[in-house]
N, C-alpha and C positions, 0 to 999 in steps of 0.2 A: 442600637440601644434598645433594651426591652422597655415596653410601655409600662411595665409594672411600677417603675419609680414615679409615674405620674399620679398614682393613687396613694402615695405616701405624703401626708400633709406635713410631716416634719422636714423631709428633704426639700420640699418646694415651698414651704411656709405658706401653704394654702389650706383653706378649710374644706374638708370633705363632708358634704352634706347629703345625708340619706333623704331622698325626696319621694321614694316610692318603694313599695315592697310587694311584689306580685306573688302568685302561688308557686312559681318555679324559680324566679330570679329576684335579685335585689338590684336596684338601679341607683346610681350615685351621680350627683352633679359635681363635675370636676372642673377646676379652673387652672389653666396653664398659659402663661404669657398673654394674659388678657383674652384668651379664647376659652369658651365654655364648651365642655363635652359632656356626654352621658356615657357612663361605664356600666355595662350590664354583666352581672355575674350570676351563674347558677347557684341556687341555695345549696348549702352543704349536703342535705339529704338527696339532692338531685344529681350530685357529681358522681355517685356510684352507679347511676343508671346509664348503661351504654347506649340504649335507645334514645334517651333524652339528650345525651351529649352529642350524639350524631346529628340530632335536629338542631342543636345549638350551633354546631360547626357549620351545618348547612345554611342556617340563617345568614351567617356572615358571608359564606361563599356566593350565595345568591345576591345578597345586598351589595357586595363590593363591585358587582358588575353594573349597578344601576346609578344613573345620574339624572334625576328628575326633580324639579322644584317642589313637587308634592309627595315625594317619597323620602323618608329619612335617609341621610347619607351615612354610609359605613366607612370607617377609616382603618381599623386594625383589629386583628385577633392575636391575643398573646396569652401567656400563662406565667403565674408567679407562684409563691408558696401557698397562696389561697386557692389556686386552681385557675382555669381559663377564664378569660373575660373578652368582651367585645367593646371597642371604643367607637362611638358614633356621635352624630350631631346631638346636641342638647336642644330640645324643643321647649321653648317657653310658652306653655299653653296647657290645655286640659283635654281630656277625652271628649269625644262628641257628646256622650251622655251627660258628663259633668257640665260641659259648656251650655247645653240646652237647659239644664236645671237652673243655671245662673242667668240665662237669657231666654226665658220661655217664649217671648214674642219674636225672637230673631228671624225665624223662617217664615213669618207672615209677610215679610218684605220680599218682593219678587227679585230684587237685585241680590239679596242675600242668598236666596234659594239658588239663583243662577250661578253665583260665584262658587258656592259649595259644590253643586253638581258638576259644573264645568271642571273644577280642579280634581275632584274625586274621579270623574270619568277619564280625565286626561291621564291620571296616574295609572289606572287600571288598563287603559288602552295601551299605554307605554309598556306595561308588564306583558300584556298579551302579544304585542308586536315583538317583544323579546323572547317569545315562546315560553313565557313563565305564567304560572297561576299562583294566586295568593292562597286560596283555599281556607282562609280563616278570617274572612271579613266580618267585622262586628264593631259596634260603637267604641269599644275600648281600644281597638286597633286603629282608630281614626282620631288623630289629634287636631285641635283647632288652636292656632297660635293666638296669643294675647294681642300681638300687634298685627293688624291687618286681617285677622280672622281667616288665615289661610289653612288649607288642608295639608296634613302630613300623614301619610300612610306608614304604619310601622308593623313590625313583627312578621317576618317571613319564615318562621319556624316550621310551619306546615306547608310552605310553598313548594312549588314543583317547577322543574325545567327539564329539558331533554337529557340533562346530565344526571338526573336523579330519578329513582323510582318514586311512585306516589307513596306518601306516608299517610296511613289511614288514621287521621286525627282531625278533630273538628270541635266546634262549639255547637251543641245540638240545636239551640234556638235559631241559629242562622244557617246551618249547613243544608246543602241540597240533598234530596232523597238518595241520589247515587252515592253520596259520601256516607250516609248512614248505612247503606247496604253494602259498602265497600266494593262497589262496582267501578273499579278504577279505570276500566276500559272506556267508560262513559265520561270521564272527566274532561273538561275543556273550558273555554271561556264562559259557556252557559252555566257552568258550575259556580263560578264567581258571580255571575249575573243573578243567580237565585238569591245568594246572600245579599247582594246589592238591592234586590227587590224588597227583601225584608227590611232593610234600613230605610229605603224610600217610603215604604208603607208605614213604618213605625213613627217617622218624623214628618209624615204628611208632605212629602216632597214631590209626589207624582200622583196623577189621576189613577183611579182604581183600574181602568183598562190597561194601563201601562204596568202597574205592579202585578196584576193578575197574570199577565203574559210572562213576566219575570219568574213567577212562582209556579209555572206549570210543572207537573210531576215529571213529564217526559222532557229531558233536556233538549231534544230536537224541536220541541214545540215552543221553547223560549226564544227570546232574541238571541241571535247567534254571534253577535259582536256588540261591543260598546257603542260603535257607530250606529248600529241599527237601533239600539235603545235611545241614543241621543236624538235621533231623528223622530222617534215616536214621542219623546218628551216635547220636542219642539212643536209637533203637530197638536198634541193635547193641550199645549199652552194657549191655543186659540180659544178654548173654552173660557179660560180665566180672563183673557182680554175682553171677550165679548160682554162679560158681566159688568164691565166698567165704562162702557160706551153709551152715549145717549140713546134714548128709547127709539129714536127714529132710525137708528142703524142696527139695533139689537136683532131684529127679526132676520135681516139679511146675513148678519155675521153668525147668528146661531146655526143657520143651515150649514155654513162652512165649518163651524166648530164640530158639529155632529159628524160631518164627513170625515174629518181628520181623526176623530175619536174611534169610529168603528171601521175606518179603512175604505169607505167608498162614499160617493155622492150621487144622489138621484137627480139627474137632470135630463131633459129631453135630448135625444140624439137625432141627427138628421134622418128623415124617413128612409127606410130600406125597402126594397122589394121583398115580398115574402120568400123565405127560403124554400126550395123544393123539398119534398118528403125525404126524410133521412139525412137532411143536411143541417148544419149549425148556421144560425142566422148572422153570419159575419162574412165579409168579403175580403179577399186577399189578392193584391195585384201580383202578377207573375211575369211581366215583361215590360220593356220600355214602351210598348204600344198601349199599355194600360189595361190589357185583358185581365179579368178577374175570375176567381173560382170560389165556390163554396166547398168546405171540407165536410166529409161524412161525419155522422155523430158518434162514430166509434170505429175501431179497427175492423177490418174485414174478417169474417169467420165462415167456415164451411163444415158441414156435417156429412161425412161420407156415407153413413147409413141411409140418409134420406136424399142426398144430392141437393140440399138446400144451402143457398148463400144468404148471409145476413150481415148487418153491422152489429158490433158488440152492444150490449144493453146500456152501457155508459162509457164515457170517455176514459175513465181510470181503470177499467177492467184489464187485468194484465195476463190472464191465461186463457180465459174462455172455456173453462171446463178442464177435464183431465187430459191436458195436452201431452203428458208424459207417456201415455199409453196410446200410441198412434200407429202401431204396427199391424193393426187388424184389417187394414185395407177398407173395403166397402162395408165391413161389419162394424167399423168404429162408430160408436154412438155419441162421442164427445164432439163438442165444437172445437175446431182447430183454427188458430189464428197466427201461427208461425209458419209461413209458407216458404217454399223454394222460389226460384226465380219465376217471375210472371210478368207478361206484358200487359198493357192496358186493354187489349182487345180491340183497340181502334185500328190497328194495322195488322190484321190477321196474317200470319205467316212470319211475323218478326221472331227473331230468335229468343226463346224464353224457356223457363221451366214452369210447368204447372204445379200446383200444390200436390205433394206426394209424400210417401212415408219415410223416405230418406234412410233406407236400410244400408245403403252402401254409397260409395262415391265413385264416379267415373269422369274421365275427361273427354268421353266420346261426344263430340258436338252434335251427333244425330239425336241425342236424347234431349236436346234443348228446343226442339221445334214446337210450334204452337198447337199442333194437332194431337199431341199426346203420344205416348209410347205404350204398347199393350202390356209391357212388363211392369208398368207403374200402377199403383192402386187406384189412382183417380183418372185413369185413362177413359176417354169417351170416344168411341169409334167414329162419331159424327163430327169430331173436332171441337167439342164443347167443353173440353177440360179446362181451357183457359177461362178464368173468372169473368173476363170482359164480355163473354158471350152468354152470360147467364143473368136472368132477372134476380134482383136482390130483394128478399122478402119484405124487409122493412125500409127499402130505399126506392119505392115506387113500382117495383115489379116490372121494370122496363129494362130491356137489354140495351147495352151499348151506349149508356149515358154517363156512367161513372168511369173514371180513369185514374192512373197515378200521375204525379207530376214528373216531367222530364228533368234531366240533370240541370239544364240551363234554367228551368223554372224554379227548382229548389234553390239554386244559387242566387237568383234574383230575389226571391221571397225572403231568404235568410240573411243575405249580405248587402243587397243594394236597394231594397224596397224603401220608399219614402212613406212614412206614416204620420198621422196627425200628432201622435205623441212622441215620435222618434224611437219607439220601442218596437223591435221586430220579434224578439224572443227572450225568454227567461226560463231558468230551471226552477222547479217547484216540487213540493209535496202536496198532492191533492187527495184528501181523504186517506192520508198516510201512504200513498203510492207515489213513488218517485217518477219524474218525467220532465218533459219539455213543454212549456207554454208557447204558443204562437199567437201573437196579438193581431187583431184585425186592423185594417187600414185606418178606421175611424176611432180607435181605442182612446178613451178619455182617461188620462193618467190619474185624475182625482177620484176615480171609482175605486181604485185599490192601489196602494203604494207598493210597487215591486222593487225588490233589491236585485242587484247583479244583472241588470238588463243588458242584452247584446254582449254578454261576457261568457266566452266559452269555458273559462276557468271557474265560474261560479259553481257553488254546490247546490244539491237539490233542496236542502232545508233552508236555503236563503229565503224562500217564500213558503210558509206553512199555511195551507188553506184548508179549512174544514169543509166537509161535504155540503152543509146548508149554505155556507157563504159562497162556495164554488157555484152551486146551482143558481142561486139568486143573483149574484153580482158579477160573476165572470162568464160562465157558460152562456147565460141569458144575453150577454152583451157581445157574443160572437167569439169568445176565446176558445182556441183549440188546445187540447192537451194530448200529447203523445206519451203514453205510459212507457216506462222502462220494462218492456215485456220479456226481455231476455232473448235467447237465441236457441234455435233447434239445430244441433250438430249431429248429423245422421239421425239416430233414433232418440237421442237424449235432449231434453230441454234443460238449459242451464242459464245461470246469471239473471234469473227472473227477479225483477225489482231493483237491479243494480245497473243494468245496461239497456239502452234502447237501440235497436237495429231496424231500420226502415228502408225498403227498396224504393228506388226510382224506376221509371219505365225505360230508361236508356241503358245501353249495354256498352262495355268496354271491348270485350272479345268473347269468344265462345266459352271461356272458362271463368271469366271474372265479370263483375257487375259493379255498378255504382249505387251507393246508398248513403243515408245519413246515419251517424253513429255517435252516441253520447253516453257519458257516465257522470259520476260525481266529481270528476276532476278535469274533464275535457269534453270537447264537442267538435267532431269532424263533420261539417256540413256535407262534404262530398268525399266519401270514403270508398276506395277500391277494395273489393272484398270477393272472396271465392263464392262461386255460385252454389256450391253444395251445402252452404249453411242456410238454415231456415230463418227468414226475417219476417217482421210484421209488414202489413200492407195497409196504408191509409189512403182512401180514395178521395178524389175531388170531382166536382161537377162544374162545368163551365157556365158562367153567367150568360144567359141568353140575351 
C-alpha cells in the first residue's frame, strides 16, 4: 500500500499539522495508529529541480541504512499526486540553536555538556564507520528532544557514501575550506570535524586548543577521527576540573592540566649519558642481552664531488639536495641520500653495494663486493667506497664507529623491545613530512599523546607534529624520525614523501637484501627487496 494515504486526514480521521516550513521542504506531523511520524515534502518550486530531487532521494537512501539512537530514523520513500515524500521519525524537540535560546545556562553544567558531546560524537562516529560523511553539520541539523534532552542528527541531503559522488553543497558558516573550494578529493571525516569544531566553539563546549585544531585550514592538520577528538576533549577537561579543587591541590593538578592541553609534560627524566657527536640523545635496546644504540641525527648523505660523508641537517629532510640528477659520477655536486646496498663497514669484505649512480641493473654478484668496482662512479681503488670506512663530517670524524642495524636487531627494536611507555613506533607527519617515529626506551607517554602506536596500518597524519614542537618536545627527548624519503630505481628518484625504504646491514643472497619498508597503509619491518633499488641508510652507534 502506498504511504500517501497516511497524509490524508479525511481517510484516517487524523489531524495533519504543519509544524515547520524550511527553505526547500515542508515538514508535517503525522499520526497513525498512535504512532507519530514526520513527513518531509519538497516544496512545489523545488520539485522541478532535478539536482535537488536527486539530493532528496539520496537523503532517504543514505538514511534507510542507518540505525542509531542519535540519528533520525527513516522509514519510507513514496510518491502521490503532490509528489515524492519521505516518512521518518517525528522528533519532539527543537533545533540546537532554539534549545539553547530557551535554556541559556544548559551547557554550563558539565553533565549536560558531556551528554550532548557524547551523543553527537557517537552519531558522527557511527556515520564515519559506515563510510559516510554528513557534510552539512550545523545547529539547525541537530535536534534536542524535549524529553531527556537527547541528540538527534538530521538532514543527510548533502551526505556522502561510497555509493554516491560528492555533492558540492554546504552552509557557508560551518563548512570546511575544502568544501568551499570544491576540492572533493580532500573530503573525509576531518571535513565533518571542521563543522563540528565550529559548533563546539559557538556553544563553548570545548577548550580553544581543541576547537582550533578542528578548524585548521589543512584537513590533514585536524583531528583525523571522532575518537581522536574525543580523547583531546577528555584531556582538556582536566583544566576545568582543576579549577574546582581545593587550593592545596590546584598547583599540582594545574601542571597536569597544562600537559594535556598542549600535548606534553615537562618532568625530569632519569639521567642519560651524553650522546656522542652526531647522535640523538635517546637509547634503544636491540637484543635480549640489553645492548643499546644511539641513532644518528639524520639519514646518511654523500657528495661525490668532494668525497665527503655527513648526516642530513635534520631528521625530516627527505631528499638531501637534487637527488634526481645523480648520473654525473664524481662531478655530482648534490648530496645523495638514497643509496644502493651497503654494509656497515665493520666486517670488511661482506657482500654489499656501495653508493653508486644506478644507471643499470645486473645480477652479477661480483659487483656487490665491499672494495668497489671501477665501472661504478663511487669506486675507490683503496677499498674506501663503503661508507663504514669513511669519517663522517658531522658525526665525530672518526672511522668505523657508525653502523646499520642487522636484521635481528631491527626485528627486536620494532617488534619485541620492552619500553617504559609500551610504545616502540608510530607513524607521523613532522613538519609536513611523512615518516616513522621510533620511541626511545625511556619515552614518557605524557610528553605527547601519540595515536596509532605499534600499529602497522596507522596512517601518517595520525600524529601531526609541527617543527617547533618536534624540536622542543620530541627530538630533544630522544625520538627518532625516519622520513619517507622514497626510493631510487636505477637513475630515477620516486615515491618521495609517500614511502620509506631503509636498508639493514644483513643480506639474504647476492641479489636480494632485507630492509624496512613503510607507507601510509602498511609497514613491513623486514622486507625482502632487490638490491638494485636505492634505499635510505640510517646509522647507529653502540653505547660504550
